[in-house]
C-alpha beads as a LAMMPS data file, in Angstrom:
LAMMPS data file: protein, C-alpha beads

317 atoms
316 bonds

1 atom types
1 bond types

-500.0 500.0 xlo xhi
-500.0 500.0 ylo yhi
-500.0 500.0 zlo zhi

Masses

1 110.0

Atoms # bond

1 1 1 222.911 213.236 372.527
2 1 1 224.799 210.382 374.215
3 1 1 224.496 208.161 371.065
4 1 1 225.721 211.232 368.875
5 1 1 228.526 211.730 371.236
6 1 1 229.597 208.116 371.217
7 1 1 229.476 208.081 367.455
8 1 1 231.720 211.098 367.063
9 1 1 234.162 209.629 369.694
10 1 1 234.253 206.189 367.958
11 1 1 234.992 207.814 364.653
12 1 1 237.767 209.915 366.050
13 1 1 239.327 206.947 367.649
14 1 1 239.139 204.992 364.373
15 1 1 240.705 207.902 362.507
16 1 1 243.606 208.161 365.114
17 1 1 244.059 204.342 365.063
18 1 1 244.085 204.265 361.201
19 1 1 246.595 207.102 361.011
20 1 1 248.874 205.215 363.314
21 1 1 248.837 202.191 361.309
22 1 1 249.330 204.056 358.199
23 1 1 252.369 205.896 359.738
24 1 1 254.199 202.659 360.802
25 1 1 253.359 200.960 357.452
26 1 1 254.828 203.927 355.602
27 1 1 257.913 203.772 357.697
28 1 1 258.238 200.049 357.334
29 1 1 257.956 200.071 353.485
30 1 1 259.255 203.522 352.580
31 1 1 261.798 203.643 349.723
32 1 1 264.874 205.506 350.469
33 1 1 265.700 208.150 347.717
34 1 1 269.302 209.458 346.954
35 1 1 269.324 213.133 347.887
36 1 1 271.566 213.728 344.900
37 1 1 268.350 213.311 342.734
38 1 1 266.861 216.634 344.086
39 1 1 270.187 218.509 343.458
40 1 1 270.499 217.238 339.854
41 1 1 266.945 218.182 339.137
42 1 1 267.791 221.722 340.093
43 1 1 270.724 221.846 337.712
44 1 1 268.405 220.699 334.795
45 1 1 266.342 223.430 332.894
46 1 1 262.908 222.230 334.340
47 1 1 261.304 222.467 330.767
48 1 1 259.796 219.028 331.200
49 1 1 259.729 218.830 327.360
50 1 1 260.428 215.228 327.169
51 1 1 263.389 215.707 324.669
52 1 1 265.760 213.545 326.817
53 1 1 263.361 210.609 326.560
54 1 1 261.867 210.949 330.020
55 1 1 258.612 212.187 330.996
56 1 1 260.200 215.059 332.772
57 1 1 263.388 216.454 334.441
58 1 1 262.731 214.337 337.654
59 1 1 262.916 211.099 335.538
60 1 1 266.060 212.430 333.805
61 1 1 267.715 213.307 337.179
62 1 1 266.752 209.869 338.648
63 1 1 268.436 208.155 335.678
64 1 1 271.542 210.315 335.855
65 1 1 271.992 209.507 339.421
66 1 1 271.275 205.768 339.210
67 1 1 273.268 204.839 336.121
68 1 1 277.052 204.352 336.026
69 1 1 277.265 205.178 332.435
70 1 1 275.437 208.416 331.411
71 1 1 276.918 208.783 327.895
72 1 1 273.679 207.901 326.319
73 1 1 271.769 210.659 328.177
74 1 1 271.511 214.103 327.025
75 1 1 269.433 217.247 327.783
76 1 1 268.726 218.949 324.498
77 1 1 267.503 221.997 326.337
78 1 1 270.430 222.384 328.835
79 1 1 272.996 221.542 326.215
80 1 1 276.518 220.481 326.675
81 1 1 277.257 222.928 329.464
82 1 1 274.395 221.578 331.488
83 1 1 275.441 218.006 331.160
84 1 1 279.110 218.716 332.038
85 1 1 277.935 220.480 335.283
86 1 1 275.801 217.390 336.052
87 1 1 278.533 215.145 335.394
88 1 1 280.983 217.008 337.418
89 1 1 278.757 217.011 340.450
90 1 1 278.245 213.187 340.033
91 1 1 281.786 212.400 339.187
92 1 1 280.882 210.826 335.926
93 1 1 281.761 211.445 332.344
94 1 1 279.342 213.179 330.058
95 1 1 279.231 212.587 326.213
96 1 1 280.038 215.381 323.994
97 1 1 277.239 216.019 321.497
98 1 1 276.898 218.662 318.809
99 1 1 274.061 221.104 318.989
100 1 1 271.247 220.545 316.655
101 1 1 268.118 222.469 315.331
102 1 1 264.925 221.482 313.788
103 1 1 264.831 221.901 310.059
104 1 1 261.759 221.779 307.908
105 1 1 262.401 219.867 304.810
106 1 1 259.729 221.096 302.498
107 1 1 259.936 223.826 299.998
108 1 1 256.423 223.555 298.551
109 1 1 255.134 226.896 298.951
110 1 1 251.701 228.076 297.867
111 1 1 253.151 229.267 294.743
112 1 1 255.511 226.420 293.813
113 1 1 252.859 223.713 295.024
114 1 1 249.310 224.748 293.831
115 1 1 246.346 223.397 295.724
116 1 1 244.136 220.986 293.895
117 1 1 241.447 220.814 296.531
118 1 1 240.191 222.016 299.933
119 1 1 240.096 220.266 303.184
120 1 1 237.175 220.969 305.542
121 1 1 237.907 218.633 308.258
122 1 1 239.580 219.137 311.610
123 1 1 242.500 221.449 311.326
124 1 1 245.065 218.746 312.379
125 1 1 247.894 217.247 310.453
126 1 1 247.469 213.944 312.253
127 1 1 243.684 213.703 311.334
128 1 1 244.109 214.938 307.688
129 1 1 247.059 212.515 306.930
130 1 1 244.913 209.664 308.193
131 1 1 242.232 210.719 305.624
132 1 1 243.951 211.477 302.452
133 1 1 247.410 212.793 300.980
134 1 1 246.556 216.421 301.297
135 1 1 245.400 219.538 299.423
136 1 1 248.042 219.286 296.689
137 1 1 249.315 216.760 294.300
138 1 1 252.358 215.890 296.511
139 1 1 251.605 213.128 298.874
140 1 1 254.971 213.826 300.906
141 1 1 254.600 217.547 301.511
142 1 1 253.834 219.700 304.481
143 1 1 250.040 219.784 305.295
144 1 1 250.312 223.106 307.022
145 1 1 247.878 222.770 309.973
146 1 1 250.401 223.458 312.723
147 1 1 250.666 220.283 314.788
148 1 1 254.287 221.023 315.230
149 1 1 253.470 224.529 316.446
150 1 1 251.086 223.304 319.046
151 1 1 253.541 220.866 320.549
152 1 1 256.501 223.451 320.645
153 1 1 257.105 224.507 324.339
154 1 1 259.579 227.137 323.432
155 1 1 257.588 229.164 320.730
156 1 1 260.252 228.195 318.244
157 1 1 258.212 227.359 315.251
158 1 1 255.340 229.034 313.524
159 1 1 253.240 228.793 310.256
160 1 1 254.170 231.389 307.749
161 1 1 250.721 232.678 306.329
162 1 1 252.390 233.551 303.071
163 1 1 254.131 230.185 302.288
164 1 1 251.783 228.023 304.193
165 1 1 254.857 226.278 305.691
166 1 1 256.276 226.156 309.367
167 1 1 259.469 228.228 309.991
168 1 1 261.986 227.471 312.749
169 1 1 263.538 230.119 314.850
170 1 1 266.924 228.727 315.330
171 1 1 267.770 230.831 318.233
172 1 1 264.700 229.489 320.272
173 1 1 264.932 225.939 319.192
174 1 1 266.312 223.583 321.750
175 1 1 266.207 220.490 319.551
176 1 1 263.882 218.730 321.894
177 1 1 262.340 216.791 319.035
178 1 1 258.766 217.335 319.923
179 1 1 258.039 218.787 316.444
180 1 1 259.731 215.840 314.799
181 1 1 257.442 213.431 316.540
182 1 1 254.319 215.382 315.850
183 1 1 254.804 215.675 312.001
184 1 1 252.862 212.760 310.358
185 1 1 254.701 213.608 307.103
186 1 1 258.176 213.259 308.642
187 1 1 259.358 216.437 306.997
188 1 1 260.940 217.903 310.097
189 1 1 264.561 216.621 311.102
190 1 1 267.110 217.384 313.713
191 1 1 270.337 218.584 311.902
192 1 1 273.568 219.967 312.923
193 1 1 273.575 223.611 313.975
194 1 1 276.300 225.519 312.290
195 1 1 277.569 228.715 313.509
196 1 1 275.553 231.882 312.603
197 1 1 272.547 229.472 311.806
198 1 1 274.165 228.447 308.521
199 1 1 272.726 225.496 306.637
200 1 1 272.686 223.635 303.375
201 1 1 269.948 220.895 302.977
202 1 1 267.596 219.334 300.447
203 1 1 264.253 220.896 301.180
204 1 1 262.173 217.972 299.845
205 1 1 261.369 214.339 301.085
206 1 1 259.200 213.256 297.924
207 1 1 260.352 209.890 296.801
208 1 1 258.334 210.037 293.391
209 1 1 260.045 210.006 290.076
210 1 1 261.157 213.412 288.631
211 1 1 258.170 213.709 286.147
212 1 1 255.686 213.248 288.908
213 1 1 257.537 215.645 291.172
214 1 1 257.594 218.316 288.737
215 1 1 253.847 218.123 288.147
216 1 1 253.132 218.466 291.902
217 1 1 255.753 220.762 293.064
218 1 1 258.280 223.126 291.082
219 1 1 260.627 223.088 294.088
220 1 1 260.794 219.356 294.486
221 1 1 263.961 217.074 294.179
222 1 1 263.919 215.128 290.775
223 1 1 266.918 212.778 291.856
224 1 1 268.961 214.054 288.836
225 1 1 272.236 213.488 290.679
226 1 1 274.010 216.677 289.581
227 1 1 274.449 217.641 293.076
228 1 1 275.960 214.370 293.992
229 1 1 278.585 214.655 290.984
230 1 1 279.980 217.995 292.293
231 1 1 280.226 217.156 295.945
232 1 1 283.962 216.459 296.763
233 1 1 283.097 215.179 300.341
234 1 1 280.860 212.384 299.732
235 1 1 278.055 214.180 301.590
236 1 1 275.331 213.691 299.098
237 1 1 273.543 210.514 298.403
238 1 1 270.730 209.591 295.882
239 1 1 268.199 206.991 297.147
240 1 1 264.612 206.412 296.002
241 1 1 264.691 209.291 293.652
242 1 1 265.658 211.637 296.460
243 1 1 268.930 213.459 297.276
244 1 1 270.043 213.697 300.860
245 1 1 272.902 215.850 302.325
246 1 1 274.510 214.371 305.336
247 1 1 275.178 217.251 307.866
248 1 1 278.091 215.497 309.473
249 1 1 279.996 215.205 306.032
250 1 1 278.960 218.479 304.631
251 1 1 281.505 221.195 304.518
252 1 1 279.030 224.007 303.348
253 1 1 281.104 224.348 300.030
254 1 1 277.746 225.342 298.378
255 1 1 278.639 223.821 294.920
256 1 1 275.506 221.618 295.052
257 1 1 273.308 224.788 295.414
258 1 1 274.256 226.070 291.949
259 1 1 273.941 222.573 290.282
260 1 1 270.324 221.991 291.489
261 1 1 267.979 222.615 288.532
262 1 1 264.776 222.957 290.797
263 1 1 266.192 224.909 293.630
264 1 1 265.397 222.008 295.918
265 1 1 268.737 222.582 297.842
266 1 1 268.377 225.433 300.513
267 1 1 271.064 227.730 301.449
268 1 1 270.647 229.563 304.591
269 1 1 272.934 232.081 306.395
270 1 1 275.281 232.398 303.446
271 1 1 275.346 233.906 299.957
272 1 1 275.545 231.424 297.000
273 1 1 278.604 230.854 294.930
274 1 1 278.942 233.107 291.882
275 1 1 277.952 231.223 288.838
276 1 1 280.850 230.795 286.381
277 1 1 279.579 231.622 282.878
278 1 1 280.037 228.710 280.320
279 1 1 282.713 229.201 277.653
280 1 1 281.115 229.896 274.260
281 1 1 281.302 226.863 271.846
282 1 1 284.097 226.992 269.244
283 1 1 282.846 227.588 265.531
284 1 1 282.899 224.413 263.430
285 1 1 285.781 224.366 260.954
286 1 1 285.131 224.103 257.184
287 1 1 286.243 220.805 255.413
288 1 1 289.032 222.828 253.612
289 1 1 290.407 224.136 256.928
290 1 1 290.280 220.385 258.336
291 1 1 292.327 219.223 255.297
292 1 1 294.811 222.047 255.393
293 1 1 295.358 221.365 259.207
294 1 1 295.931 217.664 258.320
295 1 1 298.626 218.654 255.627
296 1 1 296.493 217.727 252.591
297 1 1 297.059 219.999 249.615
298 1 1 293.864 221.583 248.364
299 1 1 292.892 222.095 244.596
300 1 1 293.085 225.605 243.383
301 1 1 290.058 227.588 242.612
302 1 1 288.767 227.653 239.058
303 1 1 289.037 231.467 238.847
304 1 1 292.361 231.918 240.750
305 1 1 295.496 232.936 238.982
306 1 1 298.343 230.604 239.495
307 1 1 301.366 231.749 241.404
308 1 1 304.606 232.216 239.436
309 1 1 307.914 231.936 241.017
310 1 1 310.775 234.365 240.611
311 1 1 312.638 231.936 238.291
312 1 1 309.833 231.603 235.927
313 1 1 309.145 235.410 235.634
314 1 1 310.418 236.767 232.154
315 1 1 312.975 239.344 232.093
316 1 1 312.173 242.713 230.506
317 1 1 314.043 243.247 227.122

Bonds

1 1 1 2
2 1 2 3
3 1 3 4
4 1 4 5
5 1 5 6
6 1 6 7
7 1 7 8
8 1 8 9
9 1 9 10
10 1 10 11
11 1 11 12
12 1 12 13
13 1 13 14
14 1 14 15
15 1 15 16
16 1 16 17
17 1 17 18
18 1 18 19
19 1 19 20
20 1 20 21
21 1 21 22
22 1 22 23
23 1 23 24
24 1 24 25
25 1 25 26
26 1 26 27
27 1 27 28
28 1 28 29
29 1 29 30
30 1 30 31
31 1 31 32
32 1 32 33
33 1 33 34
34 1 34 35
35 1 35 36
36 1 36 37
37 1 37 38
38 1 38 39
39 1 39 40
40 1 40 41
41 1 41 42
42 1 42 43
43 1 43 44
44 1 44 45
45 1 45 46
46 1 46 47
47 1 47 48
48 1 48 49
49 1 49 50
50 1 50 51
51 1 51 52
52 1 52 53
53 1 53 54
54 1 54 55
55 1 55 56
56 1 56 57
57 1 57 58
58 1 58 59
59 1 59 60
60 1 60 61
61 1 61 62
62 1 62 63
63 1 63 64
64 1 64 65
65 1 65 66
66 1 66 67
67 1 67 68
68 1 68 69
69 1 69 70
70 1 70 71
71 1 71 72
72 1 72 73
73 1 73 74
74 1 74 75
75 1 75 76
76 1 76 77
77 1 77 78
78 1 78 79
79 1 79 80
80 1 80 81
81 1 81 82
82 1 82 83
83 1 83 84
84 1 84 85
85 1 85 86
86 1 86 87
87 1 87 88
88 1 88 89
89 1 89 90
90 1 90 91
91 1 91 92
92 1 92 93
93 1 93 94
94 1 94 95
95 1 95 96
96 1 96 97
97 1 97 98
98 1 98 99
99 1 99 100
100 1 100 101
101 1 101 102
102 1 102 103
103 1 103 104
104 1 104 105
105 1 105 106
106 1 106 107
107 1 107 108
108 1 108 109
109 1 109 110
110 1 110 111
111 1 111 112
112 1 112 113
113 1 113 114
114 1 114 115
115 1 115 116
116 1 116 117
117 1 117 118
118 1 118 119
119 1 119 120
120 1 120 121
121 1 121 122
122 1 122 123
123 1 123 124
124 1 124 125
125 1 125 126
126 1 126 127
127 1 127 128
128 1 128 129
129 1 129 130
130 1 130 131
131 1 131 132
132 1 132 133
133 1 133 134
134 1 134 135
135 1 135 136
136 1 136 137
137 1 137 138
138 1 138 139
139 1 139 140
140 1 140 141
141 1 141 142
142 1 142 143
143 1 143 144
144 1 144 145
145 1 145 146
146 1 146 147
147 1 147 148
148 1 148 149
149 1 149 150
150 1 150 151
151 1 151 152
152 1 152 153
153 1 153 154
154 1 154 155
155 1 155 156
156 1 156 157
157 1 157 158
158 1 158 159
159 1 159 160
160 1 160 161
161 1 161 162
162 1 162 163
163 1 163 164
164 1 164 165
165 1 165 166
166 1 166 167
167 1 167 168
168 1 168 169
169 1 169 170
170 1 170 171
171 1 171 172
172 1 172 173
173 1 173 174
174 1 174 175
175 1 175 176
176 1 176 177
177 1 177 178
178 1 178 179
179 1 179 180
180 1 180 181
181 1 181 182
182 1 182 183
183 1 183 184
184 1 184 185
185 1 185 186
186 1 186 187
187 1 187 188
188 1 188 189
189 1 189 190
190 1 190 191
191 1 191 192
192 1 192 193
193 1 193 194
194 1 194 195
195 1 195 196
196 1 196 197
197 1 197 198
198 1 198 199
199 1 199 200
200 1 200 201
201 1 201 202
202 1 202 203
203 1 203 204
204 1 204 205
205 1 205 206
206 1 206 207
207 1 207 208
208 1 208 209
209 1 209 210
210 1 210 211
211 1 211 212
212 1 212 213
213 1 213 214
214 1 214 215
215 1 215 216
216 1 216 217
217 1 217 218
218 1 218 219
219 1 219 220
220 1 220 221
221 1 221 222
222 1 222 223
223 1 223 224
224 1 224 225
225 1 225 226
226 1 226 227
227 1 227 228
228 1 228 229
229 1 229 230
230 1 230 231
231 1 231 232
232 1 232 233
233 1 233 234
234 1 234 235
235 1 235 236
236 1 236 237
237 1 237 238
238 1 238 239
239 1 239 240
240 1 240 241
241 1 241 242
242 1 242 243
243 1 243 244
244 1 244 245
245 1 245 246
246 1 246 247
247 1 247 248
248 1 248 249
249 1 249 250
250 1 250 251
251 1 251 252
252 1 252 253
253 1 253 254
254 1 254 255
255 1 255 256
256 1 256 257
257 1 257 258
258 1 258 259
259 1 259 260
260 1 260 261
261 1 261 262
262 1 262 263
263 1 263 264
264 1 264 265
265 1 265 266
266 1 266 267
267 1 267 268
268 1 268 269
269 1 269 270
270 1 270 271
271 1 271 272
272 1 272 273
273 1 273 274
274 1 274 275
275 1 275 276
276 1 276 277
277 1 277 278
278 1 278 279
279 1 279 280
280 1 280 281
281 1 281 282
282 1 282 283
283 1 283 284
284 1 284 285
285 1 285 286
286 1 286 287
287 1 287 288
288 1 288 289
289 1 289 290
290 1 290 291
291 1 291 292
292 1 292 293
293 1 293 294
294 1 294 295
295 1 295 296
296 1 296 297
297 1 297 298
298 1 298 299
299 1 299 300
300 1 300 301
301 1 301 302
302 1 302 303
303 1 303 304
304 1 304 305
305 1 305 306
306 1 306 307
307 1 307 308
308 1 308 309
309 1 309 310
310 1 310 311
311 1 311 312
312 1 312 313
313 1 313 314
314 1 314 315
315 1 315 316
316 1 316 317
């Protein structure tokens, strides 16, 4: 019993002695943390989505407090109002940034982009894209396995079972960019968010030539350039057989929508412009009419009676 008692007492003494040493070591080497970090973290939405570029809101709060210039920092979930509140608390200036929304740039539905094979592997876009181009003839289109849905922390994107394409709920989307990073085909883009969720964009990312695109997908962009010609604001560019509408230059005039022969340009939240009917072609003039308009006298017809002037008419006797 004495041996057991001495053993217990020795262990307790060692534990107390180790705790005292650890206490003084922690006090000696502790890092002082700015108390404002806790307050700024409380102002942030707490989503920990990583959209700001940090692992979580704690890292974002630490950067906001320690950096003198916070113009490059932005919380997409909290938005401009949240950043203004944080900047006012810290006495710094926050940069203005327009709200954005995730946009799926692929219009290859099941009807317009028929399946040519069936994939039986893991239902993951990342896995499928590493193995082959996909179940259709388009190597650039959406695979439809929902990696973007899995990473969305706000329930803002879902796969439509009828079209096989992801659809974004603009009211729930916070533009955190998680779906953009998760898409291996890079068909999801953060674009300017217009009032009432209006939008005009090219729903295609294929860089193939027009003939190849039309065989693979009826809704693909063929790079014809008609949309670029009618745009009065220089918002449309054609590069690598693909049209792109710059959301910062676009004025939503909708002229390009009517010009697109394949319907690759998507119009959301607005009605299309009425199509102006083309004027009927003028009938071709006959050679005699052309000569008459040019002032050239025409020869009389063989069976026509020559005209007689009043002076040549004989008087009745």
